[in-house]
One Martini backbone bead per residue (centre of mass of N, CA, C, O) as a GRO file, in nm:
protein
  138
    1MET     BB    1   2.283  -1.492   0.853
    2SER     BB    2   2.447  -1.607   0.608
    3ASP     BB    3   2.230  -1.821   0.531
    4ASN     BB    4   2.019  -1.607   0.434
    5ILE     BB    5   2.190  -1.487   0.210
    6ASP     BB    6   2.248  -1.750   0.048
    7LYS     BB    7   1.943  -1.790  -0.039
    8ASP     BB    8   1.962  -1.520  -0.240
    9ARG     BB    9   2.170  -1.688  -0.400
   10CYS     BB   10   2.337  -1.803  -0.650
   11GLY     BB   11   2.522  -2.116  -0.717
   12CYS     BB   12   2.607  -1.960  -0.989
   13ASN     BB   13   2.760  -1.827  -1.316
   14ILE     BB   14   2.511  -1.850  -1.499
   15ILE     BB   15   2.376  -1.715  -1.784
   16HIS     BB   16   2.040  -1.664  -1.892
   17GLU     BB   17   1.997  -1.516  -2.182
   18GLU     BB   18   1.699  -1.555  -2.255
   19ALA     BB   19   1.575  -1.458  -1.991
   20VAL     BB   20   1.718  -1.180  -1.982
   21SER     BB   21   1.608  -1.078  -2.255
   22GLU     BB   22   1.304  -1.103  -2.193
   23VAL     BB   23   1.305  -0.911  -1.950
   24GLU     BB   24   1.434  -0.663  -2.082
   25ASP     BB   25   1.203  -0.623  -2.299
   26GLN     BB   26   0.978  -0.595  -2.037
   27MET     BB   27   1.071  -0.375  -1.876
   28ILE     BB   28   1.015  -0.132  -1.679
   29ALA     BB   29   1.008   0.190  -1.670
   30ASP     BB   30   1.143   0.417  -1.475
   31GLU     BB   31   0.900   0.610  -1.460
   32HIS     BB   32   0.692   0.391  -1.378
   33ALA     BB   33   0.839   0.293  -1.124
   34GLN     BB   34   0.822   0.569  -0.977
   35GLU     BB   35   0.514   0.598  -0.980
   36MET     BB   36   0.457   0.340  -0.828
   37ALA     BB   37   0.618   0.406  -0.568
   38VAL     BB   38   0.441   0.643  -0.492
   39PHE     BB   39   0.172   0.498  -0.478
   40PHE     BB   40   0.262   0.283  -0.255
   41LYS     BB   41   0.344   0.492  -0.034
   42VAL     BB   42   0.053   0.569   0.050
   43PHE     BB   43   0.030   0.270   0.201
   44GLY     BB   44   0.271   0.355   0.434
   45ASP     BB   45   0.026   0.440   0.641
   46ALA     BB   46  -0.179   0.378   0.902
   47THR     BB   47  -0.380   0.609   0.879
   48ARG     BB   48  -0.449   0.577   0.579
   49LEU     BB   49  -0.548   0.281   0.611
   50LYS     BB   50  -0.783   0.348   0.804
   51ILE     BB   51  -0.930   0.530   0.613
   52LEU     BB   52  -0.963   0.315   0.387
   53TYR     BB   53  -1.120   0.116   0.553
   54ALA     BB   54  -1.360   0.302   0.614
   55LEU     BB   55  -1.416   0.370   0.304
   56ASN     BB   56  -1.470   0.071   0.228
   57LEU     BB   57  -1.744   0.075   0.395
   58LYS     BB   58  -1.782   0.406   0.391
   59GLU     BB   59  -1.899   0.701   0.337
   60LEU     BB   60  -1.717   0.998   0.457
   61CYS     BB   61  -1.645   1.244   0.672
   62VAL     BB   62  -1.424   1.414   0.861
   63CYS     BB   63  -1.587   1.393   1.123
   64ASP     BB   64  -1.625   1.087   1.119
   65LEU     BB   65  -1.324   1.003   1.097
   66SER     BB   66  -1.231   1.137   1.363
   67ILE     BB   67  -1.397   0.948   1.539
   68VAL     BB   68  -1.309   0.665   1.438
   69LEU     BB   69  -0.984   0.742   1.485
   70GLY     BB   70  -0.923   0.957   1.716
   71MET     BB   71  -0.894   1.240   1.558
   72THR     BB   72  -0.827   1.513   1.410
   73GLN     BB   73  -0.940   1.693   1.147
   74SER     BB   74  -0.664   1.791   1.056
   75ALA     BB   75  -0.525   1.512   1.031
   76ILE     BB   76  -0.724   1.399   0.829
   77SER     BB   77  -0.699   1.619   0.608
   78HIS     BB   78  -0.400   1.568   0.549
   79GLN     BB   79  -0.442   1.274   0.446
   80LEU     BB   80  -0.658   1.328   0.232
   81LYS     BB   81  -0.482   1.502   0.050
   82MET     BB   82  -0.291   1.276  -0.034
   83LEU     BB   83  -0.506   1.081  -0.143
   84ARG     BB   84  -0.617   1.278  -0.355
   85THR     BB   85  -0.355   1.348  -0.512
   86ASN     BB   86  -0.327   1.014  -0.567
   87ARG     BB   87  -0.613   0.897  -0.642
   88VAL     BB   88  -0.764   0.725  -0.387
   89VAL     BB   89  -0.957   0.956  -0.337
   90LYS     BB   90  -1.283   1.100  -0.322
   91SER     BB   91  -1.508   1.382  -0.366
   92ARG     BB   92  -1.817   1.525  -0.224
   93LYS     BB   93  -2.074   1.769  -0.227
   94GLU     BB   94  -2.318   1.843   0.048
   95GLY     BB   95  -2.334   2.133   0.079
   96LYS     BB   96  -2.106   2.160   0.353
   97VAL     BB   97  -2.047   1.860   0.291
   98VAL     BB   98  -1.766   1.633   0.270
   99TYR     BB   99  -1.729   1.340   0.091
  100TYR     BB  100  -1.568   1.017   0.118
  101SER     BB  101  -1.401   0.792  -0.119
  102MET     BB  102  -1.315   0.574  -0.316
  103ASP     BB  103  -1.214   0.628  -0.628
  104ASP     BB  104  -1.213   0.310  -0.718
  105ASP     BB  105  -1.197  -0.029  -0.793
  106HIS     BB  106  -0.891  -0.043  -0.798
  107ILE     BB  107  -0.840   0.043  -0.511
  108ARG     BB  108  -1.010  -0.161  -0.370
  109ARG     BB  109  -0.860  -0.413  -0.477
  110ILE     BB  110  -0.583  -0.340  -0.359
  111PHE     BB  111  -0.674  -0.333  -0.068
  112ASP     BB  112  -0.798  -0.622  -0.058
  113GLN     BB  113  -0.535  -0.763  -0.126
  114GLY     BB  114  -0.382  -0.676   0.124
  115LEU     BB  115  -0.570  -0.819   0.323
  116SER     BB  116  -0.544  -1.101   0.204
  117HIS     BB  117  -0.240  -1.124   0.249
  118LEU     BB  118  -0.242  -1.104   0.555
  119SER     BB  119  -0.411  -1.364   0.603
  120HIS     BB  120  -0.190  -1.540   0.474
  121LEU     BB  121   0.041  -1.462   0.679
  122ASP     BB  122  -0.102  -1.580   0.935
  123ASP     BB  123  -0.028  -1.886   0.835
  124ARG     BB  124   0.254  -1.783   0.896
  125THR     BB  125   0.592  -1.764   0.986
  126LEU     BB  126   0.850  -1.612   1.098
  127PRO     BB  127   1.153  -1.593   1.097
  128LYS     BB  128   1.361  -1.621   1.366
  129GLU     BB  129   1.556  -1.371   1.272
  130MET     BB  130   1.276  -1.218   1.247
  131THR     BB  131   1.113  -0.953   1.342
  132SER     BB  132   0.831  -0.766   1.332
  133ASP     BB  133   0.974  -0.499   1.282
  134GLU     BB  134   1.140  -0.591   1.037
  135PHE     BB  135   0.895  -0.682   0.863
  136THR     BB  136   0.755  -0.388   0.850
  137SER     BB  137   1.028  -0.249   0.718
  138VAL     BB  138   1.036  -0.398   0.426
   0.00000   0.00000   0.00000
């Protein structure tokens, strides 16, 4: 395990002042970092990701989503509320039915990039000392 920790450390005590200065000048503001953390946290739930996967394929209502995911309408509505609040999905009403879809192309691209990254990870193996449970909790 200590070998793995050592891989993450620099083997010297030299500070590269120019590089540090350049990064410090361009560092994301604390407020924006916090907003971004909240945004990405939305993607940290398997149910929400399944909803997004379905909505990436087709606009659906709560009833349709509950059948596709095998969950109650109440559970789906709860997750949709979080997705709507964080502007990841949008809704439109047609008569008494409310249809949901991805909010915009930015969200669709972020989602598609996540899927693409997973297919890239399938081509690699996890380090022997890291279990799949540990990998998913990172």
